DRENLUMNU-896615 format. One record per residue: residue number from 0; residue in one letter; x, y, z of N, C-alpha, C in turn. Coordinates in Angstrom, 3 decimals. Example, Ala and Ser with C-alpha at 12.3 -4.5 7.8 and 13.67 -1.06 7.14 Angstrom:
% DRENLUMNU-896615
<rec><pos>0</pos><code>A</code><n_u>13.190</n_u><n_v>-5.690</n_v><n_w>7.800</n_w><ca_u>12.300</ca_u><ca_v>-4.500</ca_v><ca_w>7.800</ca_w><c_u>13.200</c_u><c_v>-3.300</c_v><c_w>7.800</c_w></rec>
<rec><pos>1</pos><code>S</code><n_u>12.850</n_u><n_v>-2.250</n_v><n_w>7.080</n_w><ca_u>13.670</ca_u><ca_v>-1.060</ca_v><ca_w>7.140</ca_w><c_u>12.900</c_u><c_v>0.030</c_v><c_w>7.870</c_w></rec>
END
This chain:
% DRENLUMNU-896615
<rec><pos>0</pos><code>M</code><n_u>55.228</n_u><n_v>-21.431</n_v><n_w>-32.415</n_w><ca_u>56.037</ca_u><ca_v>-20.600</ca_v><ca_w>-31.527</ca_w><c_u>55.080</c_u><c_v>-19.749</c_v><c_w>-30.675</c_w></rec>
<rec><pos>1</pos><code>A</code><n_u>55.359</n_u><n_v>-19.700</n_v><n_w>-29.399</n_w><ca_u>54.542</ca_u><ca_v>-18.937</ca_v><ca_w>-28.458</ca_w><c_u>54.735</c_u><c_v>-17.451</c_v><c_w>-28.683</c_w></rec>
<rec><pos>2</pos><code>K</code><n_u>53.657</n_u><n_v>-16.703</n_v><n_w>-28.589</n_w><ca_u>53.744</ca_u><ca_v>-15.256</ca_v><ca_w>-28.768</ca_w><c_u>53.673</c_u><c_v>-14.522</c_v><c_w>-27.425</c_w></rec>
<rec><pos>3</pos><code>R</code><n_u>53.108</n_u><n_v>-15.197</n_v><n_w>-26.424</n_w><ca_u>52.989</ca_u><ca_v>-14.572</ca_v><ca_w>-25.108</ca_w><c_u>53.205</c_u><c_v>-15.616</c_v><c_w>-24.029</c_w></rec>
<rec><pos>4</pos><code>L</code><n_u>53.947</n_u><n_v>-15.262</n_v><n_w>-23.019</n_w><ca_u>54.227</ca_u><ca_v>-16.163</ca_v><ca_w>-21.911</ca_w><c_u>53.571</c_u><c_v>-15.590</c_v><c_w>-20.662</c_w></rec>
<rec><pos>5</pos><code>I</code><n_u>52.740</n_u><n_v>-16.397</n_v><n_w>-20.024</n_w><ca_u>52.122</ca_u><ca_v>-15.994</ca_v><ca_w>-18.762</ca_w><c_u>52.773</c_u><c_v>-16.847</c_v><c_w>-17.673</c_w></rec>
<rec><pos>6</pos><code>P</code><n_u>53.505</n_u><n_v>-16.209</n_v><n_w>-16.736</n_w><ca_u>54.187</ca_u><ca_v>-16.963</ca_v><ca_w>-15.684</ca_w><c_u>53.201</c_u><c_v>-17.668</c_v><c_w>-14.764</c_w></rec>
<rec><pos>7</pos><code>T</code><n_u>53.642</n_u><n_v>-18.752</n_v><n_w>-14.156</n_w><ca_u>52.818</ca_u><ca_v>-19.492</ca_v><ca_w>-13.186</ca_w><c_u>53.222</c_u><c_v>-19.098</c_v><c_w>-11.772</c_w></rec>
<rec><pos>8</pos><code>L</code><n_u>52.294</n_u><n_v>-19.323</n_v><n_w>-10.853</n_w><ca_u>52.508</ca_u><ca_v>-19.099</ca_v><ca_w>-9.420</ca_w><c_u>53.092</c_u><c_v>-17.715</c_v><c_w>-9.130</c_w></rec>
<rec><pos>9</pos><code>N</code><n_u>54.215</n_u><n_v>-17.665</n_v><n_w>-8.410</n_w><ca_u>54.773</ca_u><ca_v>-16.362</ca_v><ca_w>-8.006</ca_w><c_u>55.965</c_u><c_v>-15.947</c_v><c_w>-8.874</c_w></rec>
<rec><pos>10</pos><code>R</code><n_u>55.896</n_u><n_v>-16.273</n_v><n_w>-10.140</n_w><ca_u>56.994</ca_u><ca_v>-15.924</ca_v><ca_w>-11.047</ca_w><c_u>56.681</c_u><c_v>-14.627</c_v><c_w>-11.810</c_w></rec>
<rec><pos>11</pos><code>I</code><n_u>57.771</n_u><n_v>-13.935</n_v><n_w>-12.171</n_w><ca_u>57.676</ca_u><ca_v>-12.630</ca_v><ca_w>-12.833</ca_w><c_u>58.546</c_u><c_v>-12.658</c_v><c_w>-14.085</c_w></rec>
<rec><pos>12</pos><code>L</code><n_u>57.985</n_u><n_v>-12.228</n_v><n_w>-15.216</n_w><ca_u>58.723</ca_u><ca_v>-12.159</ca_v><ca_w>-16.480</ca_w><c_u>59.257</c_u><c_v>-10.739</c_v><c_w>-16.629</c_w></rec>
<rec><pos>13</pos><code>V</code><n_u>60.589</n_u><n_v>-10.629</n_v><n_w>-16.779</n_w><ca_u>61.251</ca_u><ca_v>-9.328</ca_v><ca_w>-16.792</ca_w><c_u>62.077</c_u><c_v>-9.184</c_v><c_w>-18.057</c_w></rec>
<rec><pos>14</pos><code>E</code><n_u>62.027</n_u><n_v>-8.003</n_v><n_w>-18.649</n_w><ca_u>62.901</ca_u><ca_v>-7.648</ca_v><ca_w>-19.762</ca_w><c_u>63.973</c_u><c_v>-6.737</c_v><c_w>-19.189</c_w></rec>
<rec><pos>15</pos><code>K</code><n_u>65.222</n_u><n_v>-7.171</n_v><n_w>-19.244</n_w><ca_u>66.308</ca_u><ca_v>-6.374</ca_v><ca_w>-18.666</ca_w><c_u>66.507</c_u><c_v>-5.087</c_v><c_w>-19.453</c_w></rec>
<rec><pos>16</pos><code>I</code><n_u>66.827</n_u><n_v>-4.019</n_v><n_w>-18.732</n_w><ca_u>67.095</ca_u><ca_v>-2.716</ca_v><ca_w>-19.324</ca_w><c_u>68.598</c_u><c_v>-2.635</c_v><c_w>-19.588</c_w></rec>
<rec><pos>17</pos><code>V</code><n_u>68.948</n_u><n_v>-2.432</n_v><n_w>-20.849</n_w><ca_u>70.350</ca_u><ca_v>-2.336</ca_v><ca_w>-21.244</ca_w><c_u>70.740</c_u><c_v>-0.860</c_v><c_w>-21.285</c_w></rec>
<rec><pos>18</pos><code>P</code><n_u>71.733</n_u><n_v>-0.456</n_v><n_w>-20.465</n_w><ca_u>72.142</ca_u><ca_v>0.949</ca_v><ca_w>-20.495</ca_w><c_u>72.781</c_u><c_v>1.286</c_v><c_w>-21.831</c_w></rec>
<rec><pos>19</pos><code>P</code><n_u>72.654</n_u><n_v>2.548</n_v><n_w>-22.272</n_w><ca_u>73.237</ca_u><ca_v>2.937</ca_v><ca_w>-23.573</ca_w><c_u>74.759</c_u><c_v>2.785</c_v><c_w>-23.560</c_w></rec>
<rec><pos>20</pos><code>S</code><n_u>75.325</n_u><n_v>2.401</n_v><n_w>-24.702</n_w><ca_u>76.761</ca_u><ca_v>2.200</ca_v><ca_w>-24.797</ca_w><c_u>77.482</c_u><c_v>3.452</c_v><c_w>-25.248</c_w></rec>
<rec><pos>21</pos><code>K</code><n_u>76.723</n_u><n_v>4.467</n_v><n_w>-25.720</n_w><ca_u>77.338</ca_u><ca_v>5.745</ca_v><ca_w>-26.055</ca_w><c_u>76.374</c_u><c_v>6.887</c_v><c_w>-25.792</c_w></rec>
<rec><pos>22</pos><code>T</code><n_u>76.933</n_u><n_v>8.066</n_v><n_w>-25.600</n_w><ca_u>76.137</ca_u><ca_v>9.248</ca_v><ca_w>-25.283</ca_w><c_u>75.503</c_u><c_v>9.819</c_v><c_w>-26.546</c_w></rec>
<rec><pos>23</pos><code>S</code><n_u>74.640</n_u><n_v>10.801</n_v><n_w>-26.373</n_w><ca_u>73.997</ca_u><ca_v>11.438</ca_v><ca_w>-27.527</ca_w><c_u>75.010</c_u><c_v>12.176</c_v><c_w>-28.404</c_w></rec>
<rec><pos>24</pos><code>A</code><n_u>76.156</n_u><n_v>12.546</n_v><n_w>-27.825</n_w><ca_u>77.219</ca_u><ca_v>13.228</ca_v><ca_w>-28.572</ca_w><c_u>78.110</c_u><c_v>12.235</c_v><c_w>-29.309</c_w></rec>
<rec><pos>25</pos><code>G</code><n_u>77.891</n_u><n_v>10.931</n_v><n_w>-29.094</n_w><ca_u>78.683</ca_u><ca_v>9.924</ca_v><ca_w>-29.799</ca_w><c_u>79.872</c_u><c_v>9.394</c_v><c_w>-29.038</c_w></rec>
<rec><pos>26</pos><code>I</code><n_u>80.011</n_u><n_v>9.757</n_v><n_w>-27.761</n_w><ca_u>81.146</ca_u><ca_v>9.282</ca_v><ca_w>-26.950</ca_w><c_u>80.823</c_u><c_v>7.869</c_v><c_w>-26.458</c_w></rec>
<rec><pos>27</pos><code>L</code><n_u>81.735</n_u><n_v>6.950</n_v><n_w>-26.718</n_w><ca_u>81.547</ca_u><ca_v>5.558</ca_v><ca_w>-26.266</ca_w><c_u>81.807</c_u><c_v>5.467</c_v><c_w>-24.763</c_w></rec>
<rec><pos>28</pos><code>L</code><n_u>80.903</n_u><n_v>4.791</n_v><n_w>-24.060</n_w><ca_u>81.032</ca_u><ca_v>4.605</ca_v><ca_w>-22.616</ca_w><c_u>81.618</c_u><c_v>3.217</c_v><c_w>-22.327</c_w></rec>
<rec><pos>29</pos><code>P</code><n_u>82.525</n_u><n_v>3.126</n_v><n_w>-21.337</n_w><ca_u>83.049</ca_u><ca_v>1.825</ca_v><ca_w>-20.974</ca_w><c_u>81.954</c_u><c_v>0.990</c_v><c_w>-20.277</c_w></rec>
<rec><pos>30</pos><code>E</code><n_u>82.146</n_u><n_v>-0.332</n_v><n_w>-20.293</n_w><ca_u>81.146</ca_u><ca_v>-1.216</ca_v><ca_w>-19.676</ca_w><c_u>81.035</c_u><c_v>-1.012</c_v><c_w>-18.176</c_w></rec>
<rec><pos>31</pos><code>K</code><n_u>82.064</n_u><n_v>-0.524</n_v><n_w>-17.533</n_w><ca_u>82.066</ca_u><ca_v>-0.327</ca_v><ca_w>-16.084</ca_w><c_u>81.069</c_u><c_v>0.731</c_v><c_w>-15.640</c_w></rec>
<rec><pos>32</pos><code>T</code><n_u>80.635</n_u><n_v>1.613</n_v><n_w>-16.535</n_w><ca_u>79.720</ca_u><ca_v>2.661</ca_v><ca_w>-16.151</ca_w><c_u>78.257</c_u><c_v>2.196</c_v><c_w>-16.202</c_w></rec>
<rec><pos>33</pos><code>A</code><n_u>78.065</n_u><n_v>0.894</n_v><n_w>-16.356</n_w><ca_u>76.681</ca_u><ca_v>0.370</ca_v><ca_w>-16.426</ca_w><c_u>75.935</c_u><c_v>0.736</c_v><c_w>-15.148</c_w></rec>
<rec><pos>34</pos><code>Q</code><n_u>74.673</n_u><n_v>1.063</n_v><n_w>-15.343</n_w><ca_u>73.848</ca_u><ca_v>1.452</ca_v><ca_w>-14.211</ca_w><c_u>73.422</c_u><c_v>0.217</c_v><c_w>-13.431</c_w></rec>
<rec><pos>35</pos><code>L</code><n_u>72.408</n_u><n_v>0.352</n_v><n_w>-12.616</n_w><ca_u>71.898</ca_u><ca_v>-0.740</ca_v><ca_w>-11.816</ca_w><c_u>71.405</c_u><c_v>-1.866</c_v><c_w>-12.699</c_w></rec>
<rec><pos>36</pos><code>N</code><n_u>71.435</n_u><n_v>-3.065</n_v><n_w>-12.148</n_w><ca_u>70.914</ca_u><ca_v>-4.226</ca_v><ca_w>-12.861</ca_w><c_u>69.397</c_u><c_v>-4.171</c_v><c_w>-12.703</c_w></rec>
<rec><pos>37</pos><code>S</code><n_u>68.731</n_u><n_v>-3.587</n_v><n_w>-13.663</n_w><ca_u>67.300</ca_u><ca_v>-3.348</ca_v><ca_w>-13.554</ca_w><c_u>66.568</c_u><c_v>-3.921</c_v><c_w>-14.756</c_w></rec>
<rec><pos>38</pos><code>G</code><n_u>65.251</n_u><n_v>-3.994</n_v><n_w>-14.634</n_w><ca_u>64.435</ca_u><ca_v>-4.500</ca_v><ca_w>-15.709</ca_w><c_u>63.009</c_u><c_v>-4.025</c_v><c_w>-15.576</c_w></rec>
<rec><pos>39</pos><code>K</code><n_u>62.256</n_u><n_v>-4.219</n_v><n_w>-16.662</n_w><ca_u>60.852</ca_u><ca_v>-3.830</ca_v><ca_w>-16.670</ca_w><c_u>60.003</c_u><c_v>-5.106</c_v><c_w>-16.617</c_w></rec>
<rec><pos>40</pos><code>V</code><n_u>59.018</n_u><n_v>-5.109</n_v><n_w>-15.716</n_w><ca_u>58.135</ca_u><ca_v>-6.264</ca_v><ca_w>-15.551</ca_w><c_u>57.184</c_u><c_v>-6.327</c_v><c_w>-16.747</c_w></rec>
<rec><pos>41</pos><code>V</code><n_u>57.209</n_u><n_v>-7.446</n_v><n_w>-17.462</n_w><ca_u>56.399</ca_u><ca_v>-7.647</ca_v><ca_w>-18.646</ca_w><c_u>55.111</c_u><c_v>-8.397</c_v><c_w>-18.301</c_w></rec>
<rec><pos>42</pos><code>A</code><n_u>55.222</n_u><n_v>-9.398</n_v><n_w>-17.432</n_w><ca_u>54.067</ca_u><ca_v>-10.193</ca_v><ca_w>-17.039</ca_w><c_u>54.291</c_u><c_v>-10.772</c_v><c_w>-15.650</c_w></rec>
<rec><pos>43</pos><code>V</code><n_u>53.207</n_u><n_v>-11.000</n_v><n_w>-14.930</n_w><ca_u>53.283</ca_u><ca_v>-11.587</ca_v><ca_w>-13.581</ca_w><c_u>52.320</c_u><c_v>-12.746</c_v><c_w>-13.480</c_w></rec>
<rec><pos>44</pos><code>G</code><n_u>52.673</n_u><n_v>-13.700</n_v><n_w>-12.625</n_w><ca_u>51.792</ca_u><ca_v>-14.826</ca_v><ca_w>-12.364</ca_w><c_u>50.721</c_u><c_v>-14.429</c_v><c_w>-11.356</c_w></rec>
<rec><pos>45</pos><code>P</code><n_u>49.798</n_u><n_v>-15.358</n_v><n_w>-11.057</n_w><ca_u>48.706</ca_u><ca_v>-15.038</ca_v><ca_w>-10.127</ca_w><c_u>49.157</c_u><c_v>-14.951</c_v><c_w>-8.683</c_w></rec>
<rec><pos>46</pos><code>G</code><n_u>50.274</n_u><n_v>-15.552</n_v><n_w>-8.322</n_w><ca_u>50.733</ca_u><ca_v>-15.535</ca_v><ca_w>-6.942</ca_w><c_u>50.773</c_u><c_v>-16.951</c_v><c_w>-6.388</c_w></rec>
<rec><pos>47</pos><code>A</code><n_u>51.423</n_u><n_v>-17.107</n_v><n_w>-5.258</n_w><ca_u>51.537</ca_u><ca_v>-18.429</ca_v><ca_w>-4.617</ca_w><c_u>50.388</c_u><c_v>-18.601</c_v><c_w>-3.625</c_w></rec>
<rec><pos>48</pos><code>R</code><n_u>50.234</n_u><n_v>-19.804</n_v><n_w>-3.138</n_w><ca_u>49.197</ca_u><ca_v>-20.098</ca_v><ca_w>-2.152</ca_w><c_u>49.850</c_u><c_v>-20.506</c_v><c_w>-0.828</c_w></rec>
<rec><pos>49</pos><code>D</code><n_u>49.225</n_u><n_v>-20.087</n_v><n_w>0.269</n_w><ca_u>49.735</ca_u><ca_v>-20.495</ca_v><ca_w>1.587</ca_w><c_u>49.159</c_u><c_v>-21.855</c_v><c_w>1.960</c_w></rec>
<rec><pos>50</pos><code>R</code><n_u>49.406</n_u><n_v>-22.298</n_v><n_w>3.193</n_w><ca_u>48.958</ca_u><ca_v>-23.619</ca_v><ca_w>3.625</ca_w><c_u>47.443</c_u><c_v>-23.757</c_v><c_w>3.655</c_w></rec>
<rec><pos>51</pos><code>D</code><n_u>46.751</n_u><n_v>-22.648</n_v><n_w>3.873</n_w><ca_u>45.288</ca_u><ca_v>-22.658</ca_v><ca_w>3.927</ca_w><c_u>44.667</c_u><c_v>-22.524</c_v><c_w>2.542</c_w></rec>
<rec><pos>52</pos><code>G</code><n_u>45.484</n_u><n_v>-22.356</n_v><n_w>1.508</n_w><ca_u>44.969</ca_u><ca_v>-22.228</ca_v><ca_w>0.162</ca_w><c_u>44.654</c_u><c_v>-20.800</c_v><c_w>-0.247</c_w></rec>
<rec><pos>53</pos><code>K</code><n_u>44.971</n_u><n_v>-19.837</n_v><n_w>0.626</n_w><ca_u>44.715</ca_u><ca_v>-18.433</ca_v><ca_w>0.295</ca_w><c_u>45.799</c_u><c_v>-17.919</c_v><c_w>-0.627</c_w></rec>
<rec><pos>54</pos><code>L</code><n_u>45.406</n_u><n_v>-17.093</n_v><n_w>-1.588</n_w><ca_u>46.325</ca_u><ca_v>-16.554</ca_v><ca_w>-2.559</ca_w><c_u>47.170</c_u><c_v>-15.431</c_v><c_w>-1.951</c_w></rec>
<rec><pos>55</pos><code>I</code><n_u>48.488</n_u><n_v>-15.544</n_v><n_w>-2.105</n_w><ca_u>49.422</ca_u><ca_v>-14.514</ca_v><ca_w>-1.648</ca_w><c_u>49.748</c_u><c_v>-13.656</c_v><c_w>-2.863</c_w></rec>
<rec><pos>56</pos><code>P</code><n_u>49.323</n_u><n_v>-12.383</n_v><n_w>-2.900</n_w><ca_u>49.554</ca_u><ca_v>-11.550</ca_v><ca_w>-4.077</ca_w><c_u>51.023</c_u><c_v>-11.218</c_v><c_w>-4.244</c_w></rec>
<rec><pos>57</pos><code>L</code><n_u>51.425</n_u><n_v>-10.899</n_v><n_w>-5.475</n_w><ca_u>52.790</ca_u><ca_v>-10.515</ca_v><ca_w>-5.771</ca_w><c_u>53.039</c_u><c_v>-9.070</c_v><c_w>-5.365</c_w></rec>
<rec><pos>58</pos><code>S</code><n_u>54.314</n_u><n_v>-8.749</n_v><n_w>-5.139</n_w><ca_u>54.656</ca_u><ca_v>-7.397</ca_v><ca_w>-4.680</ca_w><c_u>54.862</c_u><c_v>-6.402</c_v><c_w>-5.825</c_w></rec>
<rec><pos>59</pos><code>V</code><n_u>54.882</n_u><n_v>-6.884</n_v><n_w>-7.077</n_w><ca_u>55.049</ca_u><ca_v>-5.993</ca_v><ca_w>-8.224</ca_w><c_u>53.933</c_u><c_v>-6.223</c_v><c_w>-9.225</c_w></rec>
<rec><pos>60</pos><code>K</code><n_u>53.784</n_u><n_v>-5.296</n_v><n_w>-10.140</n_w><ca_u>52.765</ca_u><ca_v>-5.432</ca_v><ca_w>-11.195</ca_w><c_u>53.393</c_u><c_v>-5.135</c_v><c_w>-12.536</c_w></rec>
<rec><pos>61</pos><code>E</code><n_u>52.675</n_u><n_v>-5.421</n_v><n_w>-13.619</n_w><ca_u>53.189</ca_u><ca_v>-5.175</ca_v><ca_w>-14.954</ca_w><c_u>53.520</c_u><c_v>-3.703</c_v><c_w>-15.134</c_w></rec>
<rec><pos>62</pos><code>G</code><n_u>54.655</n_u><n_v>-3.432</n_v><n_w>-15.778</n_w><ca_u>55.073</ca_u><ca_v>-2.052</ca_v><ca_w>-16.030</ca_w><c_u>56.026</c_u><c_v>-1.508</c_v><c_w>-14.982</c_w></rec>
<rec><pos>63</pos><code>D</code><n_u>56.163</n_u><n_v>-2.153</n_v><n_w>-13.829</n_w><ca_u>57.096</ca_u><ca_v>-1.689</ca_v><ca_w>-12.799</ca_w><c_u>58.531</c_u><c_v>-1.851</c_v><c_w>-13.249</c_w></rec>
<rec><pos>64</pos><code>T</code><n_u>59.407</n_u><n_v>-0.971</n_v><n_w>-12.799</n_w><ca_u>60.839</ca_u><ca_v>-1.111</ca_v><ca_w>-13.016</ca_w><c_u>61.419</c_u><c_v>-1.682</c_v><c_w>-11.720</c_w></rec>
<rec><pos>65</pos><code>V</code><n_u>62.110</n_u><n_v>-2.801</n_v><n_w>-11.813</n_w><ca_u>62.578</ca_u><ca_v>-3.500</ca_v><ca_w>-10.637</ca_w><c_u>64.107</c_u><c_v>-3.640</c_v><c_w>-10.622</c_w></rec>
<rec><pos>66</pos><code>L</code><n_u>64.631</n_u><n_v>-3.768</n_v><n_w>-9.424</n_w><ca_u>66.056</ca_u><ca_v>-4.025</ca_v><ca_w>-9.231</ca_w><c_u>66.257</c_u><c_v>-5.530</c_v><c_w>-9.145</c_w></rec>
<rec><pos>67</pos><code>L</code><n_u>67.126</n_u><n_v>-6.060</n_v><n_w>-9.976</n_w><ca_u>67.322</ca_u><ca_v>-7.497</ca_v><ca_w>-10.086</ca_w><c_u>68.623</c_u><c_v>-7.942</c_v><c_w>-9.431</c_w></rec>
<rec><pos>68</pos><code>P</code><n_u>68.677</n_u><n_v>-9.193</n_v><n_w>-8.976</n_w><ca_u>69.955</ca_u><ca_v>-9.709</ca_v><ca_w>-8.445</ca_w><c_u>70.937</c_u><c_v>-9.880</c_v><c_w>-9.602</c_w></rec>
<rec><pos>69</pos><code>E</code><n_u>72.219</n_u><n_v>-9.877</n_v><n_w>-9.270</n_w><ca_u>73.243</ca_u><ca_v>-10.010</ca_v><ca_w>-10.306</ca_w><c_u>73.170</c_u><c_v>-11.362</c_v><c_w>-11.008</c_w></rec>
<rec><pos>70</pos><code>Y</code><n_u>72.878</n_u><n_v>-12.393</n_v><n_w>-10.234</n_w><ca_u>72.766</ca_u><ca_v>-13.740</ca_v><ca_w>-10.791</ca_w><c_u>71.397</c_u><c_v>-14.308</c_v><c_w>-10.432</c_w></rec>
<rec><pos>71</pos><code>G</code><n_u>70.966</n_u><n_v>-15.295</n_v><n_w>-11.190</n_w><ca_u>69.707</ca_u><ca_v>-15.959</ca_v><ca_w>-10.900</ca_w><c_u>68.701</c_u><c_v>-15.750</c_v><c_w>-12.010</c_w></rec>
<rec><pos>72</pos><code>G</code><n_u>67.557</n_u><n_v>-16.349</n_v><n_w>-11.836</n_w><ca_u>66.516</ca_u><ca_v>-16.248</ca_v><ca_w>-12.835</ca_w><c_u>66.779</c_u><c_v>-17.205</c_v><c_w>-13.981</c_w></rec>
<rec><pos>73</pos><code>N</code><n_u>65.759</n_u><n_v>-17.439</n_v><n_w>-14.763</n_w><ca_u>65.855</ca_u><ca_v>-18.309</ca_v><ca_w>-15.926</ca_w><c_u>65.720</c_u><c_v>-17.494</c_v><c_w>-17.182</c_w></rec>
<rec><pos>74</pos><code>Q</code><n_u>66.625</n_u><n_v>-17.685</n_v><n_w>-18.114</n_w><ca_u>66.613</ca_u><ca_v>-16.948</ca_v><ca_w>-19.373</ca_w><c_u>65.600</c_u><c_v>-17.598</c_v><c_w>-20.326</c_w></rec>
<rec><pos>75</pos><code>V</code><n_u>64.751</n_u><n_v>-16.767</n_v><n_w>-20.925</n_w><ca_u>63.737</ca_u><ca_v>-17.240</ca_v><ca_w>-21.867</ca_w><c_u>63.814</c_u><c_v>-16.379</c_v><c_w>-23.124</c_w></rec>
<rec><pos>76</pos><code>K</code><n_u>63.788</n_u><n_v>-17.038</n_v><n_w>-24.289</n_w><ca_u>63.843</ca_u><ca_v>-16.288</ca_v><ca_w>-25.550</ca_w><c_u>62.524</c_u><c_v>-16.521</c_v><c_w>-26.273</c_w></rec>
<rec><pos>77</pos><code>L</code><n_u>61.809</n_u><n_v>-15.424</n_v><n_w>-26.531</n_w><ca_u>60.545</ca_u><ca_v>-15.464</ca_v><ca_w>-27.275</ca_w><c_u>60.724</c_u><c_v>-14.624</c_v><c_w>-28.545</c_w></rec>
<rec><pos>78</pos><code>G</code><n_u>60.706</n_u><n_v>-15.273</n_v><n_w>-29.669</n_w><ca_u>60.948</ca_u><ca_v>-14.559</ca_v><ca_w>-30.913</ca_w><c_u>62.386</c_u><c_v>-14.096</c_v><c_w>-30.928</c_w></rec>
<rec><pos>79</pos><code>D</code><n_u>62.578</n_u><n_v>-12.780</n_v><n_w>-31.119</n_w><ca_u>63.931</ca_u><ca_v>-12.230</ca_v><ca_w>-31.124</ca_w><c_u>64.266</c_u><c_v>-11.497</c_v><c_w>-29.839</c_w></rec>
<rec><pos>80</pos><code>K</code><n_u>63.357</n_u><n_v>-11.516</n_v><n_w>-28.863</n_w><ca_u>63.582</ca_u><ca_v>-10.819</ca_v><ca_w>-27.582</ca_w><c_u>63.992</c_u><c_v>-11.807</c_v><c_w>-26.511</c_w></rec>
<rec><pos>81</pos><code>E</code><n_u>64.793</n_u><n_v>-11.305</n_v><n_w>-25.560</n_w><ca_u>65.288</ca_u><ca_v>-12.120</ca_v><ca_w>-24.464</ca_w><c_u>64.669</c_u><c_v>-11.622</c_v><c_w>-23.163</c_w></rec>
<rec><pos>82</pos><code>Y</code><n_u>64.104</n_u><n_v>-12.539</n_v><n_w>-22.378</n_w><ca_u>63.475</ca_u><ca_v>-12.208</ca_v><ca_w>-21.112</ca_w><c_u>64.100</c_u><c_v>-13.084</c_v><c_w>-20.026</c_w></rec>
<rec><pos>83</pos><code>H</code><n_u>63.757</n_u><n_v>-12.746</n_v><n_w>-18.774</n_w><ca_u>64.215</ca_u><ca_v>-13.527</ca_v><ca_w>-17.637</ca_w><c_u>63.035</c_u><c_v>-13.759</c_v><c_w>-16.693</c_w></rec>
<rec><pos>84</pos><code>L</code><n_u>62.946</n_u><n_v>-14.984</n_v><n_w>-16.162</n_w><ca_u>61.914</ca_u><ca_v>-15.331</ca_v><ca_w>-15.201</ca_w><c_u>62.533</c_u><c_v>-15.347</c_v><c_w>-13.801</c_w></rec>
<rec><pos>85</pos><code>F</code><n_u>61.930</n_u><n_v>-14.607</n_v><n_w>-12.892</n_w><ca_u>62.359</ca_u><ca_v>-14.557</ca_v><ca_w>-11.512</ca_w><c_u>61.199</c_u><c_v>-14.896</c_v><c_w>-10.610</c_w></rec>
<rec><pos>86</pos><code>R</code><n_u>61.473</n_u><n_v>-15.402</n_v><n_w>-9.427</n_w><ca_u>60.441</ca_u><ca_v>-15.563</ca_v><ca_w>-8.411</ca_w><c_u>60.253</c_u><c_v>-14.201</c_v><c_w>-7.720</c_w></rec>
<rec><pos>87</pos><code>D</code><n_u>59.091</n_u><n_v>-13.997</n_v><n_w>-7.160</n_w><ca_u>58.800</ca_u><ca_v>-12.733</ca_v><ca_w>-6.475</ca_w><c_u>59.791</c_u><c_v>-12.477</c_v><c_w>-5.353</c_w></rec>
<rec><pos>88</pos><code>D</code><n_u>60.223</n_u><n_v>-13.525</n_v><n_w>-4.672</n_w><ca_u>61.196</ca_u><ca_v>-13.380</ca_v><ca_w>-3.568</ca_w><c_u>62.567</c_u><c_v>-12.920</c_v><c_w>-4.047</c_w></rec>
<rec><pos>89</pos><code>D</code><n_u>62.896</n_u><n_v>-13.166</n_v><n_w>-5.312</n_w><ca_u>64.224</ca_u><ca_v>-12.826</ca_v><ca_w>-5.849</ca_w><c_u>64.353</c_u><c_v>-11.341</c_v><c_w>-6.203</c_w></rec>
<rec><pos>90</pos><code>I</code><n_u>63.234</n_u><n_v>-10.663</n_v><n_w>-6.418</n_w><ca_u>63.252</ca_u><ca_v>-9.240</ca_v><ca_w>-6.780</ca_w><c_u>63.729</c_u><c_v>-8.420</c_v><c_w>-5.581</c_w></rec>
<rec><pos>91</pos><code>L</code><n_u>64.741</n_u><n_v>-7.595</n_v><n_w>-5.784</n_w><ca_u>65.333</ca_u><ca_v>-6.841</ca_v><ca_w>-4.677</ca_w><c_u>64.524</c_u><c_v>-5.590</c_v><c_w>-4.312</c_w></rec>
<rec><pos>92</pos><code>G</code><n_u>63.822</n_u><n_v>-5.008</n_v><n_w>-5.255</n_w><ca_u>63.031</ca_u><ca_v>-3.812</ca_v><ca_w>-4.969</ca_w><c_u>62.515</c_u><c_v>-3.209</c_v><c_w>-6.236</c_w></rec>
<rec><pos>93</pos><code>T</code><n_u>61.688</n_u><n_v>-2.147</n_v><n_w>-6.096</n_w><ca_u>61.183</ca_u><ca_v>-1.446</ca_v><ca_w>-7.264</ca_w><c_u>61.876</c_u><c_v>-0.094</c_v><c_w>-7.337</c_w></rec>
<rec><pos>94</pos><code>L</code><n_u>62.073</n_u><n_v>0.383</n_v><n_w>-8.543</n_w><ca_u>62.728</ca_u><ca_v>1.655</ca_v><ca_w>-8.777</ca_w><c_u>61.686</c_u><c_v>2.705</c_v><c_w>-9.209</c_w></rec>
<rec><pos>95</pos><code>H</code><n_u>61.759</n_u><n_v>3.883</n_v><n_w>-8.624</n_w><ca_u>60.825</ca_u><ca_v>4.959</ca_v><ca_w>-8.948</ca_w><c_u>61.634</c_u><c_v>6.210</c_v><c_w>-9.353</c_w></rec>
<rec><pos>96</pos><code>D</code><n_u>61.066</n_u><n_v>7.001</n_v><n_w>-10.235</n_w><ca_u>61.736</ca_u><ca_v>8.247</ca_v><ca_w>-10.673</ca_w><c_u>61.616</c_u><c_v>9.316</c_v><c_w>-9.604</c_w></rec>
END
C-alpha cells in the first residue's frame, strides 16, 4: 500500500476541508450552512511543459487553502484518508485569512 502520492505534471493533491456539523455549544448545524467548497493542498506535481519544453510552474504550493469546483477531480483513497486530484487549471483560487 502506498504511503505517499506525488502527483504528476500539473496535478494537485487536495484534502477537502469538512465544515463542522455542530457548534462548540453542541447545536447541530444543517447541511445547508456548509461553507465554501475548499481544501488544503497536500502535494503538487512539478508542472506542465510548453511546446518548447520549458516548465510551467503551478500556481499553488503545499499548505495553501484553495477554492475547489463543485464537481470534478479524481477521488483517491490512501489508507483511511480521502483525497482529490485536480489539475492546476481546475483550481478556482486560493483562500487567505
